[in-house]
N, C-alpha and C positions, 0 to 999 in steps of 0.2 A: 597532577593530578594521575592517576592511575585508572585507565579508562578499560572496560571490558565490552567487546562488540560481538553479538551471536547473531548470526545469519549475513551469510556473504553472498547474496544474490545480487543482482544489477544496482539495486541500491547501496548495499552494504560496500560494493566494489567501490563505488563512486565516493562514499560517504568517510570510509576510513582512511585514505591518504590525506584529506583535510584533517584530520585530527592529528595525524603525524605530523603534518607539515606545520601545525600550531603548536607542536613541542608536546603533546600528551604522550605518555607510554600507554600503546595499546595491544592488548592482549587480545587475539580472536579466537573462534572456533567455529564450524560449520559441518554440518552433519557429512557433506563431501569434502572431505580435507583437502584435497585438488585445488579447490577452489581459492584456499587462503594462500597459495603459493606466492602469488606475485607481492601480496600485501605484505607476507613475510621477507621476500626480497626487500621491499620498500622500508621495512623497518619494523614491521608490526610483529609482535611475540605470538607463536604458536602455544596454544593449550591443548593438552592432550584430552581433556574434559571438561564437561561444562561446569563441575565443582571446581576444578583449576581456574578456571574465567573467574568465577565469584571470589575465590579466596585470594587471588592476585589483583582485584580492582576495587575502587573505593566506588565507583559509576560503574553500573553496568547496562549497556544499551542492547535492546534486544529487537530484532526483525525480521519476522518470518511469515511462512506462507499462510496460515489459517488457524483457527480455533485450536483443533488437536495438535498441531506442531507447537504453539504456545503452551499449551497444557503441558507436554512433553518436555520442553525445555525447562520448565519451572516447577517440575516433579522434584518431592522432597527425597525421594532413594537414589535416583541416577540424574538428576539435573541441577541446575543452579543452586537449587536450596538443598542439596544434600548435607552440606556441612554448616556450620556456624557462620551465619551472616549477619547477624545482631550490627547495626550501625550502617550497612552500606545502603546504598539507594539503587532501585534498578529503574528503569527508564523502557516502557514496552511500547514499540512504534508499530506495531502491524495494525492492518486494519481488521477488526475482529469484532464481536458482539461486545456489547457494554458488559453483559452479563457475565461474560469471560473475566473481564478485568476485573469485577467485583469480587469473584471468585479466588481468584489468585491474589488479591490485595489482602483479604482475609488472613491467608496462610501467612503471607509475608508480612504482616503486623504481630502476628502472632508470634515469629520467630525474631523481632526485634527490628527488623529492618523497615524500609520504605519503599513505596511504588507509586511512580508517575506514569500515566496513561499520555504519550506525546505521539500519535500516528501524525504523520508528514503528509501535508500536500504538497505535491510537484513530483515530477520523475527525474529520469537520471540526469538530464542537461541542467536542471536547477541545483539538483544535489551536488554534482560536480563545482559548481557556481557558489556553492553556499547560500544557495537563493530559495530555500523552502520556506513553508510554512508551517510552524509547528503549532497544533493543536491541541494544548494540555490541560490535563486533569489531574487533581491530589493538592496536597497541601503547598501555601504559598513560600512555607520554608524549605521546602524540598527542591521546589523550584528554583529558589535562590541557588542552593548547592548546584544543580544542574545547568543554570544561567552560562557559566564559560563556557561548556560543551555545545549546548545549542545556540550559541552568538556566532561559533564556527561553521555552523551548518545551516541556520535559518537568515531570512531576510526580515522575518517578525517570527515571535513568539505571542500567542494567544491564551492567556489561562483562563479556560471557560469555567472553572468551578472545581467543586470535588471530584474525588477519584471517578472515572466512568465519562465525564462530562467532554474529554477530547475526543474521546472514541465515537460517541453519540454524534458530537460536530462532524467528524469524518465522513459519517453515514450520510449526515444532512446534505454536507457539501459534495459527494459524489453521486447522490442519488438523480439529481437533476441533469448530472452530466451524462451518466448512463443511460438515462432515458432519451436523451438527444440524440443519440445515433441510433436508436430503433424509430424515433420519428422522422428522423432524416432520412432513414432506409424506406418506410413508407412512404414518404413524398417522393424521393427519387422514384421508387417503382411505380407510383402513379404516373410520373411524368414520359418514364420509358415504354410504358406499355401504350402510352398515347402519340407516342413517336417521338419525342424530345430526345436530343443528343445528351447523353450525361456530362462530359465535359462541359458543355454550354450552361447546365444547369448549374453545376457545381461552380463555375465562374460567377454567375450572378449570385447565386445563393452568400459565396465567400464576399461579396461585393454590396452585401445588403444587412439590413437589421437582423436578419434571419441566421446569420452565421455565427456559430460558437467561436472565442479565439482560437482554439485549438484547430479549426476546420481547415485553414489554407494549408500548413503543415502535414494534413490528413490526406490531401486531396490526392496525389501519388498513391497512397495505399488502397482508396477507393478504385481510382483507376486500373488497379493490379499490377502496379509497380513494385519490386522487390526493395524495400526499406528497412531500419533498424527496427528492431519492436522494443518499445519501452515501456508497456503495458498489453498484456494479451487479452485475449478473448475470454480466458479461462479464469482470470484474474478478475475480469469484471463479473463475471457469473458468481462467483466466490464472493465476490462484494456485496451483489444484489441478495444472495442469501441472507447473508447478515443483515441487510436493511429491510428486508421484509419483514424478517424473523422478530427485528427489536421492534419495528412499527405494531405488528400483530399483538406483541406484549405490551404494548402501551395502550391498544384498542384503537389503533390508527388503520384504516382501511388504503392499500395502496394498489387500486386497478392499474394503473400504468407500470408502477413498479414492478408487480406480478406477472404483466404481459411481456414487460422487457425482459425481467429473467428468465420465461419462458423460451425467448428468442434466443437469448445468449446462451441458454443451457443446449438448444438444439443445435446451434452451431458448435459448440463443444463438443457435444455427441458425435457431430458428423467430422471430428476430428480437424475441425478449425482452430482449436483452443490456443494454440501456441502462436496464432498469428496476431497482429495488431488488432486492438479492439475497434478502430476503422474498418477492418475486413469484414464487421459485421454486415456492413453495407453492400458489396458484392456477393457474400452468402445469401444475403436477404433477395438481393435481386434474381440469382440463378434460382432460390425456391420458387419464387412468384411466375418465372418465366416457365418453371417445370410445369407447375400447378395450371396455367393458363394456355399450355400447348394443346 
């Protein structure tokens, strides 16, 4: 199968080698062309334009930063949809608003092509190991076409319903995880202000039902150690914008989600945005210490 891949961030860098190893011909494009070099050396084909990716591929996977970037890469004049795409299948994996997926889907259907939304749950480690969870929305027949590729990348493929269902499920899944870090920051700040030691609190929380599965691996970040960043604060802020906007459109109040968004937004504005998402906690502790001084 001829596969296209647009968006060579950390996740794309982990996923494309798996597709190459499985024997797929992969044509790649990234806004920053230098990010494609290692993949070209590994056997991927460099496309000079988005339209070229679509023309050379039967299935085109896209994973970019936000709604704006998604709209740009699917533009009818300069993007993937600039040429004839009838019969092709697009698989959009970004975490964005369901309304954006619906809008793009209308354009793609009008051009005789098909679209699945399939955001992935998991970070770089699971992506390298082919252990992602695909949350898919769209037609069952289109999913069957994409199945051979998704099976290389994922431990589980969940078909949630019509187009937009996968994206909605990704927001549902990510919201409590984002809120957890804000709740943990508040709890730890209370303990610190009362004189408890941060490492002791983290050790006890990690050994209790109050621990998120990801917490033990994030303790070094919380204690201020330098580690690899798989998902940063700015990314969580972006996702929370999509979560709260989608909930608002559905008439669902999100008081804890909105408060968490404010905290991640403040950390991003304070130039912490490129740090690991768990760095929200040292940021919050510092803010509390400053306000209580």
